[in-house]
TIPADO-397629 format. One record per residue: residue number from 1; y, x negated, z negated of N, C-alpha, C in turn. Coordinates in Angstrom, 2 decimals, decimal comma. Each point is the difference from the previous one (the first is absolute). Layout:
REM residues N
NUM  Y  X  Z  Y  X  Z  Y  X  Z
...
This chain:
REM residues 261
1  60,43  -120,78  -76,82  0,34  0,77  -1,08  -0,98  1,32  0,13
2  -0,47  0,47  -1,21  -0,77  1,19  -0,01  0,61  1,04  -0,82
3  -0,12  1,21  0,34  0,76  1,12  -0,80  -1,26  1,02  -0,26
4  -0,13  0,24  -1,26  -0,97  0,99  -0,52  0,80  1,20  -0,51
5  -0,20  1,14  0,66  0,95  0,93  -0,29  -0,64  1,46  0,19
6  0,75  1,08  -0,32  -0,53  1,36  0,31  1,17  0,68  1,01
7  -0,31  0,88  0,76  0,89  0,53  0,91  1,03  0,79  -0,77
8  -0,26  0,93  -0,95  0,91  0,91  -0,57  0,54  -0,51  -1,44
9  -0,53  -1,22  -0,45  0,34  -0,69  -1,34  1,54  -0,30  0,07
10  0,75  0,54  -1,02  1,59  -0,35  0,04  0,18  -1,34  -0,12
11  -0,66  -0,75  -0,96  0,05  -1,43  -0,11  -0,29  -0,72  1,35
12  -1,10  0,40  0,63  -0,32  -0,68  1,35  1,23  0,20  1,01
13  0,49  1,17  -0,14  1,14  0,35  0,86  1,06  -0,91  -0,14
14  0,50  -0,34  -1,30  0,86  -0,91  -0,31  -0,04  -1,35  0,73
15  -1,26  -0,59  -0,16  -0,27  -1,32  0,52  -0,02  0,07  1,59
16  -0,56  1,01  0,49  0,11  0,05  1,50  1,28  0,15  0,49
17  0,96  0,76  -0,71  1,43  0,11  0,47  0,61  -1,46  0,15
18  -0,35  -0,93  -1,02  0,55  -1,34  0,11  -0,63  -0,74  1,02
19  -1,40  0,13  0,22  -0,77  -0,71  1,09  0,66  0,42  1,31
20  0,28  1,19  0,19  0,47  0,54  1,34  1,38  -0,49  0,15
21  0,83  -0,03  -1,01  1,36  -0,41  0,12  0,13  -1,45  0,45
22  -0,96  -0,73  -0,47  -0,13  -1,66  0,32  -0,87  -0,19  1,19
23  -0,48  1,02  0,64  -0,88  -0,17  1,17  -1,18  -0,91  -0,24
24  -0,45  0,29  -1,20  -1,30  -0,82  -0,31  -1,23  0,91  0,25
25  -1,14  -0,55  0,40  -1,15  0,87  0,43  -1,20  -0,57  -0,55
26  -0,30  0,34  -1,38  -1,17  -0,51  -0,58  -1,20  0,73  0,49
27  -1,08  -0,47  -0,21  -1,21  0,63  0,22  -0,32  1,00  -1,04
28  -0,19  1,30  0,47  0,05  1,16  -1,05  -1,39  0,40  -0,24
29  -0,14  0,37  -1,28  -1,21  0,37  -0,50  0,35  1,39  -0,77
30  -0,53  1,06  0,54  0,23  1,37  -0,66  -0,93  0,21  -0,96
31  0,35  0,38  -1,28  -0,79  0,33  -1,08  -0,05  1,53  -0,23
32  -1,14  0,48  -0,01  -0,11  1,58  -0,29  -0,19  0,07  -1,53
33  1,02  0,52  -0,55  0,20  0,00  -1,60  -0,85  1,04  -0,48
34  -0,05  1,08  0,68  -0,90  1,15  -0,44  -1,52  -0,37  -0,04
35  -0,27  -0,95  0,93  -1,33  -0,50  0,07  -0,30  -1,23  -1,02
36  1,03  -0,42  -0,53  -0,04  -1,05  -1,05  0,01  -1,51  0,63
37  0,41  -0,14  1,19  -0,06  -1,45  0,59  0,75  -0,84  -0,90
38  0,95  0,37  -0,80  0,75  -0,93  -0,74  -0,64  -0,62  -1,15
39  -1,15  0,65  -0,30  -0,98  -0,43  -1,15  -1,01  -0,99  0,50
40  -0,03  -0,23  1,20  -1,07  -0,97  0,48  0,27  -1,38  -0,57
41  -1,02  -0,65  -0,49  0,13  -1,31  -0,81  0,87  -1,03  0,67
42  -0,30  -0,02  1,48  0,82  -1,07  0,55  1,44  0,27  0,15
43  0,33  1,32  -0,07  1,48  0,38  0,03  0,54  -0,23  -1,54
44  -0,72  0,31  -0,89  0,50  -0,13  -1,35  0,17  -1,43  -0,35
45  -0,81  -0,93  0,58  0,34  -1,42  -0,18  1,40  -0,43  0,34
46  0,46  0,66  1,09  1,44  -0,20  0,51  0,98  0,69  -0,78
47  -0,32  1,26  -0,38  0,95  0,87  -0,65  -0,81  0,67  -1,22
48  0,15  -0,71  -1,18  -0,85  0,53  -1,20  0,45  1,35  -0,43
49  1,19  0,56  0,37  0,43  1,39  -0,35  -0,71  1,07  0,98
50  -0,62  -0,65  1,00  -0,72  1,02  0,96  0,88  1,02  0,56
51  1,15  -0,46  0,38  0,93  0,86  0,73  0,52  -0,56  1,23
52  0,71  0,78  0,92  0,56  -0,51  1,24  1,48  0,04  -0,20
53  0,72  -0,87  0,68  -0,47  -1,01  1,07  -0,35  -1,36  -0,70
54  -0,71  -0,81  0,84  0,02  -1,38  -0,13  0,25  -0,85  1,29
55  0,69  -0,93  -0,02  -0,01  -1,00  1,07  -0,59  -1,37  -0,35
56  -0,56  -0,47  1,06  -0,55  -1,45  -0,21  0,75  -0,74  1,13
57  0,88  -0,97  -0,55  0,62  -0,83  0,85  -0,17  -1,42  -0,29
58  -0,31  -0,86  0,98  -0,10  -1,47  -0,27  -1,17  -0,03  -1,02
59  -1,01  0,88  0,10  -1,27  -0,21  -0,70  0,36  0,49  -1,54
60  1,13  0,58  -0,29  0,25  0,49  -1,40  0,19  1,51  -0,17
61  -0,78  0,70  -0,76  0,25  1,34  -0,14  1,28  0,28  -0,78
62  0,95  0,90  0,35  1,20  0,53  -0,64  -0,10  1,51  -0,26
63  0,17  0,30  -1,18  -0,13  1,47  -0,43  1,32  0,51  -0,51
64  0,12  1,34  -0,20  1,13  0,73  -0,50  1,09  0,11  1,11
65  0,20  1,20  0,45  0,76  0,17  1,14  1,42  -0,57  -0,09
66  0,67  0,25  -1,07  1,29  -0,45  -0,32  0,12  -1,53  0,11
67  -1,06  -0,69  -0,62  -0,18  -1,40  0,10  -0,22  -0,48  1,50
68  -0,81  0,71  0,65  -0,37  -0,24  1,53  1,17  -0,08  0,77
69  0,93  1,12  -0,21  1,12  0,14  0,84  0,91  -1,15  -0,16
70  0,29  -0,46  -1,22  0,82  -1,14  -0,16  -0,61  -1,29  0,50
71  -1,35  -0,01  -0,15  -0,72  -1,24  0,49  0,33  -0,24  1,51
72  -0,15  1,33  0,73  0,09  -0,13  1,35  1,33  -0,38  0,57
73  1,13  0,32  -0,84  1,26  -0,52  0,26  0,28  -1,34  -0,20
74  -0,62  -0,60  -1,14  -0,13  -1,29  -0,22  -0,68  -0,83  1,04
75  -1,11  0,34  0,30  -1,01  -0,85  0,97  0,47  0,13  1,43
76  0,55  1,24  0,36  0,42  0,18  1,47  1,49  0,47  0,02
77  0,95  -0,83  -0,09  1,37  0,27  -0,19  0,61  0,73  1,25
78  -0,63  -0,05  1,12  0,77  0,69  1,16  -0,05  1,53  -0,28
79  1,15  0,65  0,43  0,14  1,34  -0,19  -0,08  0,36  -1,46
80  0,91  -0,60  -0,97  0,08  0,09  -1,39  0,17  1,59  -0,33
81  -0,57  0,28  -1,23  -0,03  1,28  -0,57  0,63  -0,03  -1,27
82  0,71  -1,09  -0,39  0,84  -0,07  -1,30  1,37  -0,19  0,30
83  0,97  0,56  -0,56  1,50  -0,24  0,18  0,20  -1,42  -0,30
84  1,10  -0,56  0,79  0,61  -1,21  -0,43  0,85  0,03  -1,14
85  0,68  1,09  -0,20  0,82  0,04  -1,14  -0,68  0,19  -1,30
86  0,30  -0,85  -1,08  -0,86  0,07  -1,11  0,14  1,24  -0,82
87  1,13  0,65  0,01  0,04  1,37  -0,58  -0,94  0,90  0,69
88  0,13  0,05  1,29  -0,89  1,01  0,83  -1,48  -0,52  -0,23
89  -0,27  -1,18  -0,19  -1,45  -0,42  -0,30  -0,38  0,52  -1,25
90  0,81  -0,18  -1,10  -0,24  0,58  -1,34  -0,34  1,48  0,06
91  0,86  0,81  0,74  -0,09  1,38  0,11  -1,36  0,11  0,74
92  -0,28  -0,54  1,02  -1,28  0,20  0,80  -1,22  -0,19  -1,06
93  -0,05  -0,99  -0,80  -1,06  -0,24  -1,03  -0,19  1,24  -1,04
94  1,15  0,52  -0,37  0,02  1,25  -0,87  -0,78  1,07  0,73
95  0,34  0,27  1,24  -0,70  0,95  0,72  -1,41  -0,13  0,19
96  -0,41  -1,41  0,19  -1,42  -0,24  0,23  -0,88  0,19  -1,21
97  0,75  -0,08  -1,31  -0,79  0,17  -1,06  -0,34  1,57  -0,32
98  0,75  0,76  0,70  -0,11  1,55  -0,47  -1,40  0,51  0,25
99  -0,70  -0,33  1,10  -1,31  0,41  0,33  -1,02  -0,65  -1,29
100  0,29  -1,30  -0,22  -1,09  -0,52  -0,91  0,30  0,35  -1,38
101  1,10  0,70  -0,41  0,45  0,51  -1,30  -0,11  1,41  -0,17
102  -0,72  0,68  0,86  -0,13  1,42  -0,21  -0,22  0,81  1,08
103  0,89  -0,33  1,19  -0,23  0,92  1,13  -1,24  0,08  0,76
104  -0,74  -1,08  -0,06  -1,35  -0,15  0,66  -0,92  0,90  -0,67
105  -0,10  0,09  -1,40  -0,77  0,87  -0,68  0,33  1,39  0,22
106  1,43  0,33  0,07  0,36  1,24  0,26  -0,50  0,60  1,33
107  0,18  -0,87  0,97  -0,54  0,32  1,32  -1,44  0,30  -0,03
108  -0,85  -0,73  -0,58  -1,41  0,15  -0,04  -0,19  1,40  -0,61
109  0,71  0,34  -1,30  -0,32  1,20  -0,65  0,36  1,19  0,98
110  1,28  -0,02  0,62  0,33  1,11  0,82  -0,96  0,19  1,19
111  -0,37  -1,10  0,65  -0,80  0,12  1,18  -1,41  0,52  -0,48
112  -0,51  -0,41  -1,09  -1,35  0,50  -0,54  0,08  1,43  -0,31
113  1,04  0,34  -1,00  -0,04  1,41  -0,38  0,31  1,01  0,96
114  0,75  -0,42  1,12  0,31  1,06  0,98  -1,11  -0,03  1,18
115  -0,45  -1,15  0,29  -1,00  -0,09  1,23  -1,33  -0,56  -0,18
116  -0,05  -1,21  -0,42  -1,29  -0,90  -0,08  -0,99  0,76  -0,93
117  0,49  0,74  -0,99  -0,97  0,63  -0,89  -0,92  0,94  0,67
118  0,45  0,48  1,07  -0,89  1,01  0,89  -1,14  -0,81  0,62
119  0,27  -1,32  0,12  -1,25  -0,71  0,54  -0,97  -0,22  -1,06
120  0,38  -0,27  -1,29  -0,90  0,06  -0,97  -0,60  1,29  -0,39
121  0,53  1,07  -0,03  -0,49  1,17  -0,36  -1,11  0,43  1,11
122  0,05  -0,54  1,17  -0,95  0,41  1,00  -1,30  -0,72  -0,27
123  0,04  -1,08  -0,89  -1,22  -0,81  -0,22  -0,86  0,63  -0,87
124  0,56  0,97  -0,87  -0,93  0,68  -1,06  0,11  -0,60  -1,38
125  -0,37  0,65  -0,94  0,19  -0,31  -1,47  -0,87  -1,28  -0,18
126  -1,11  -0,32  0,40  -0,79  -1,05  -0,45  0,68  -1,23  0,58
127  0,43  -0,30  1,18  0,72  -1,08  0,52  1,44  -0,14  -0,70
128  0,65  0,92  -0,36  1,16  0,01  -0,69  -0,29  -0,71  -1,34
129  -0,93  0,50  -0,73  -0,34  -0,54  -1,23  -0,46  -1,48  0,01
130  -0,69  -0,41  0,99  -0,36  -1,35  0,14  1,29  -0,89  0,25
131  0,93  0,51  0,87  1,14  -0,74  0,12  0,84  -0,09  -1,29
132  0,16  1,04  -0,76  0,70  -0,06  -1,31  -0,64  -0,92  -0,84
133  -1,28  0,04  -0,16  -0,70  -0,88  -0,73  0,11  -1,42  0,08
134  0,39  -0,27  1,35  0,36  -1,38  0,43  1,36  -0,60  -0,28
135  0,70  0,98  -0,77  1,32  -0,55  -0,53  0,04  -0,17  -1,35
136  -0,05  -1,27  -0,39  -0,40  -0,39  -1,49  1,04  0,38  -1,02
137  1,34  0,23  0,58  1,02  0,34  -1,12  -0,02  1,60  -0,18
138  -0,19  0,46  -1,13  -0,14  1,49  -0,30  1,40  0,64  0,43
139  1,08  -0,70  -0,18  1,28  0,72  0,43  0,08  0,17  1,63
140  -0,49  -1,04  0,56  -0,09  0,12  1,54  -1,01  1,15  0,27
141  -1,09  0,08  -0,51  -0,92  1,06  0,29  0,43  1,42  -0,23
142  0,94  0,17  -1,07  0,63  1,16  -0,31  1,03  0,47  1,00
143  0,90  -1,13  0,39  0,90  0,27  0,95  -0,61  0,32  1,42
144  -1,05  -0,56  0,24  -0,68  0,33  1,38  -0,55  1,43  -0,13
145  -0,47  0,42  -1,05  -0,48  1,28  -0,03  1,11  1,15  0,00
146  1,09  -0,39  -0,60  1,30  0,86  -0,02  0,54  0,16  1,41
147  0,07  -1,16  0,73  0,52  0,07  1,36  -0,94  0,66  0,87
148  -1,34  -0,12  -0,21  -1,06  0,63  0,87  0,03  1,50  -0,23
149  -0,11  0,47  -1,27  -0,13  1,40  -0,16  1,14  0,84  -0,01
150  1,14  -0,74  -0,39  1,25  0,87  -0,14  1,04  -0,33  1,20
151  -0,15  -1,01  0,59  0,80  -0,24  1,25  1,51  -0,18  -0,41
152  0,83  0,78  0,83  1,45  0,06  -0,25  0,42  0,61  -1,33
153  -0,99  0,65  -0,66  0,17  0,65  -1,36  -0,23  -1,09  -1,16
154  -0,38  -1,19  0,34  -0,33  -0,83  -1,17  1,19  -0,77  -0,47
155  0,00  -0,47  -1,18  1,13  -0,67  -0,69  0,21  -1,54  0,71
156  -0,95  -0,59  0,40  0,13  -1,24  0,83  0,87  0,20  1,15
157  -0,36  1,05  0,78  0,66  0,34  1,26  1,46  0,29  -0,33
158  0,38  0,73  -1,01  1,35  0,45  -0,14  0,79  -1,46  -0,33
159  -0,56  -0,81  -0,86  0,55  -1,31  -0,32  0,32  -0,71  1,21
160  -0,92  -0,07  0,85  -0,05  -0,92  1,21  1,18  0,62  1,07
161  -0,10  1,28  0,17  1,00  0,53  0,94  1,38  -0,14  -0,44
162  0,13  0,11  -1,29  1,40  -0,39  -0,63  0,43  -1,41  0,07
163  -0,96  -0,88  0,02  0,35  -1,42  0,10  0,32  -0,22  1,41
164  -0,65  0,49  0,99  0,32  0,04  1,53  1,38  0,42  0,21
165  0,35  1,16  -0,57  1,28  0,73  0,09  1,14  -1,06  -0,51
166  -0,17  -0,70  -1,13  1,00  -0,93  -0,53  0,14  -1,06  1,07
167  -0,99  -0,52  0,59  0,18  -1,17  1,04  0,65  0,46  1,07
168  -0,28  1,08  0,54  0,80  0,69  1,13  1,53  0,12  -0,35
169  0,25  0,40  -1,24  1,45  0,00  -0,33  0,58  -1,48  -0,06
170  -0,64  -0,80  -0,47  0,41  -1,48  -0,03  0,32  -0,49  1,53
171  -1,08  0,26  0,79  0,29  -0,39  1,36  1,14  0,62  0,70
172  0,22  1,42  -0,33  1,17  0,61  0,76  1,32  -0,64  -0,49
173  -0,13  -0,23  -1,31  1,41  -0,53  -0,59  0,23  -1,36  0,78
174  -0,87  -0,82  0,25  0,20  -1,29  0,81  0,18  0,22  1,50
175  -0,67  0,91  0,51  0,06  0,23  1,42  1,21  0,78  0,55
176  0,62  0,74  -1,17  1,33  0,64  0,29  1,11  -1,15  0,35
177  -0,31  -1,32  -0,36  1,00  -1,04  0,03  -0,32  -0,90  1,15
178  -1,50  -0,31  0,10  -0,31  -1,29  0,92  -1,00  0,63  0,88
179  -0,26  -0,47  1,15  -0,98  0,43  0,96  -1,41  -0,41  -0,53
180  -0,19  -0,98  -0,67  -1,30  -0,43  -0,52  -0,04  -0,19  -1,57
181  -1,16  0,03  -0,61  0,03  0,08  -1,41  0,62  -1,31  -0,71
182  -0,19  -1,13  0,50  0,59  -1,18  -0,49  1,43  -0,22  0,47
183  0,46  0,80  0,94  1,34  -0,17  0,50  0,21  0,18  1,49
184  0,52  -1,13  0,72  0,26  0,19  1,41  -1,17  -0,28  0,78
185  -1,14  -0,63  -0,53  -0,99  -0,45  0,83  -1,46  0,58  -0,52
186  -0,74  0,37  1,07  -1,34  0,49  -0,13  -0,70  -1,09  -0,76
187  -0,94  0,21  -1,14  -0,53  -1,09  -0,78  -1,34  0,58  -0,61
188  -0,55  -1,02  -0,93  -1,17  0,49  -0,59  0,35  1,09  -0,99
189  1,20  0,30  -0,31  0,28  1,11  -0,77  -0,35  1,37  0,77
190  0,28  0,10  1,27  -0,41  1,16  0,83  -1,45  -0,11  0,14
191  -0,64  -1,04  0,32  -1,42  -0,10  0,22  -0,56  0,47  -1,16
192  0,35  -0,16  -1,23  -0,70  0,42  -1,23  -0,07  1,44  -0,30
193  1,10  0,61  0,49  0,16  1,40  -0,16  -0,60  0,96  1,17
194  -0,03  -0,54  1,09  -0,12  0,76  1,35  -1,30  0,78  -0,14
195  -1,34  -0,73  -0,41  -1,23  0,72  -0,12  0,01  1,19  -1,05
196  0,78  -0,17  -1,04  -0,14  1,02  -0,96  0,97  1,25  0,42
197  1,09  -0,17  0,78  0,67  1,07  0,50  -0,75  0,83  1,22
198  -0,67  -0,95  0,84  -0,87  0,51  1,06  -1,20  0,88  -0,57
199  -0,49  -0,43  -1,25  -1,04  0,87  -0,60  0,56  1,31  -0,28
200  1,16  0,10  -0,61  0,45  1,32  -0,33  0,29  0,84  1,33
201  0,45  -0,73  1,05  0,16  0,67  1,37  -1,42  0,60  0,48
202  -0,99  -0,83  -0,13  -1,39  0,40  0,44  -0,44  1,20  -0,88
203  0,36  0,00  -1,24  -0,34  1,21  -0,91  0,88  1,23  0,06
204  0,92  -0,04  1,18  0,86  1,12  0,43  0,95  0,17  -1,18
205  0,57  -1,04  -0,69  0,83  0,03  -1,12  1,48  -0,65  0,40
206  0,31  -0,04  1,36  1,34  -0,50  0,38  1,06  0,74  -0,54
207  -0,25  1,31  -0,25  1,07  0,83  -0,50  0,64  -0,69  -1,39
208  -0,84  -0,76  -0,67  0,61  -0,71  -1,32  1,16  -0,86  0,34
209  0,32  -0,41  1,21  1,35  -0,70  0,23  0,93  0,71  0,92
210  -0,23  1,26  0,07  1,09  0,88  0,57  1,23  0,09  -0,85
211  1,11  0,50  0,53  1,27  0,25  -0,64  0,60  -1,36  -0,51
212  0,26  -0,09  -1,38  0,57  -1,20  -0,47  -0,58  -1,48  0,31
213  -1,27  0,10  0,13  -0,70  -1,17  0,39  -0,42  -0,11  1,35
214  0,87  0,47  1,00  -0,37  -0,13  1,39  0,05  -1,37  0,47
215  0,77  -0,89  -0,77  -0,01  -1,44  0,52  -1,36  -0,57  -0,02
216  -0,86  0,44  -0,85  -1,47  -0,52  0,13  -0,64  0,41  1,33
217  0,10  1,29  0,25  -0,48  0,25  1,43  0,62  -0,79  1,25
218  1,22  -0,27  -0,15  0,78  -0,74  1,14  -0,68  -1,48  -0,03
219  -0,04  -0,53  -1,28  -0,72  -1,31  -0,20  -1,37  -0,14  0,70
220  -0,85  1,06  -0,32  -1,32  0,11  0,51  -0,05  0,07  1,50
221  0,87  0,74  0,44  0,12  0,00  1,57  0,37  -1,37  0,72
222  0,89  -0,78  -0,79  0,29  -1,33  0,37  -1,16  -0,82  0,02
223  -0,69  0,03  -1,14  -1,27  -0,79  -0,16  -1,08  0,43  0,98
224  -0,15  1,23  0,35  -0,99  0,43  1,02  0,38  -0,51  1,46
225  1,23  -0,27  0,21  0,40  -0,26  1,32  -0,16  -1,60  0,15
226  -0,22  -0,66  -1,04  -0,22  -1,55  0,18  -1,30  -0,27  0,54
227  -0,17  -1,08  1,00  -1,20  -0,36  0,56  -1,07  -0,18  -1,06
228  0,22  -0,68  -1,09  -1,05  -0,23  -1,05  -0,54  1,17  -0,71
229  0,46  1,26  0,24  -0,51  1,05  -0,51  -1,36  0,48  0,59
230  -0,32  -0,62  1,11  -1,30  0,16  0,43  -1,06  -0,48  -0,90
231  0,30  -0,83  -0,89  -0,90  -0,35  -1,02  -0,37  1,10  -0,85
232  0,80  1,15  -0,20  -0,45  1,28  -0,58  -0,55  0,91  1,05
233  0,82  0,20  0,98  -0,26  1,21  0,99  -1,37  -0,18  0,71
234  -0,23  -1,22  0,41  -1,22  -0,23  0,83  -1,28  0,09  -0,77
235  0,11  -0,04  -1,31  -1,23  0,02  -0,83  -0,21  1,40  -0,70
236  0,60  1,03  0,33  -0,02  1,33  -0,61  -1,28  0,57  0,44
237  -0,67  0,49  -1,15  -1,30  0,63  0,24  0,20  1,50  -0,11
238  -0,26  0,62  1,11  0,47  1,47  0,17  -0,70  0,86  -1,02
239  -1,23  -0,32  -0,35  -0,67  0,95  -0,92  0,55  0,07  -1,29
240  0,84  -1,18  -0,46  0,61  0,05  -1,28  1,21  0,87  0,13
241  0,77  -0,13  1,04  1,14  0,85  0,31  -0,41  1,42  -0,11
242  -1,21  0,38  0,61  -0,32  1,42  -0,06  -0,38  0,52  -1,33
243  -0,34  -0,94  -0,76  -0,20  0,33  -1,52  1,35  0,02  -0,79
244  0,77  -0,99  0,16  1,27  -0,18  -0,88  0,98  1,00  0,26
245  0,14  0,28  1,35  1,35  0,98  0,29  -0,25  1,34  -0,64
246  -1,14  0,77  0,21  -0,24  1,18  -0,47  0,09  0,13  -1,55
247  -0,66  -1,07  -0,49  -0,01  -0,14  -1,61  1,45  -0,07  -0,49
248  0,71  -0,82  0,61  1,52  -0,04  -0,44  0,80  1,33  0,18
249  -0,15  0,64  1,08  0,58  1,22  0,20  -0,45  1,04  -1,00
250  -1,27  -0,02  -0,29  -0,36  0,98  -0,99  0,50  -0,12  -1,32
251  0,26  -1,28  -0,35  0,65  -0,26  -1,37  1,40  -0,03  0,00
252  0,75  0,34  1,06  1,43  -0,14  -0,03  0,80  0,77  -1,12
253  -0,27  1,27  -0,26  0,50  0,82  -1,14  -0,31  -0,58  -1,22
254  -1,17  -0,55  -0,27  -0,43  -0,60  -1,17  0,81  -1,19  -0,34
255  0,12  -0,93  1,05  0,88  -1,18  -0,20  1,45  0,28  -0,19
256  0,50  1,05  0,64  1,46  0,29  -0,22  0,08  0,51  -1,49
257  -0,95  0,73  -0,52  0,03  0,48  -1,39  0,07  -1,15  -0,86
258  -0,83  -0,94  0,13  -0,09  -1,31  -0,81  1,33  -0,65  -0,12
259  0,63  -0,29  1,23  1,17  -0,63  0,19  1,15  0,73  -0,52
260  -0,07  1,35  -0,11  1,10  0,72  -0,52  0,07  -0,05  -1,59
261  -0,92  -0,54  -0,74  0,01  -0,07  -1,47  0,05  -1,52  -0,38
């Protein structure tokens, strides 16, 4: 098996969590997304969306992190990550859909508007315009410019942080009753959400689950204590933490203002 991934990619983290849970050790190929490795013709043949991760197993490429995670549980049933109980399995699938139906885009928007935009701003106006021109959808270009120039003051950021906040409330409601998101067992439901909560933590936004949502913090501590969490912790790039933490702390009052309305 081969794994094409990126160390800090939330979708790559999901797949690595499952691989580590199952003690599977693929040959790893790290793609530098800032350098555009995902756009290389040989990679696009495997993954036409030019995103990470991709696994190649038994000679066949498999894409989409949610699909990959279920595939791995089908193909390698030892150490299962889906509940036996059909009700809990249905609940698990509801949670695994949340990133794909909005949370992933919210994460990308929050991460960029707070932190990653500074990497682009450092490139200068000519490089920024070349990047913007490469986005064929006018709405995408406009959204990129808003997030780049206005950061946490932009309308896309406000919508994204509110979407994140709603998911945290949903998580707390469940975790007040059960130790894991699908119920009594750690499952793909937890795998699906761990990287997105970790990203908030890296952005110094753990205060978002203080107080009434403290069960989210306790859940994250349980997840972090599991051996398979090395799939996240061992791949952390410190230079990204050095960028994300201060950016998130600087925006705390703005985020609190947005969430208060």
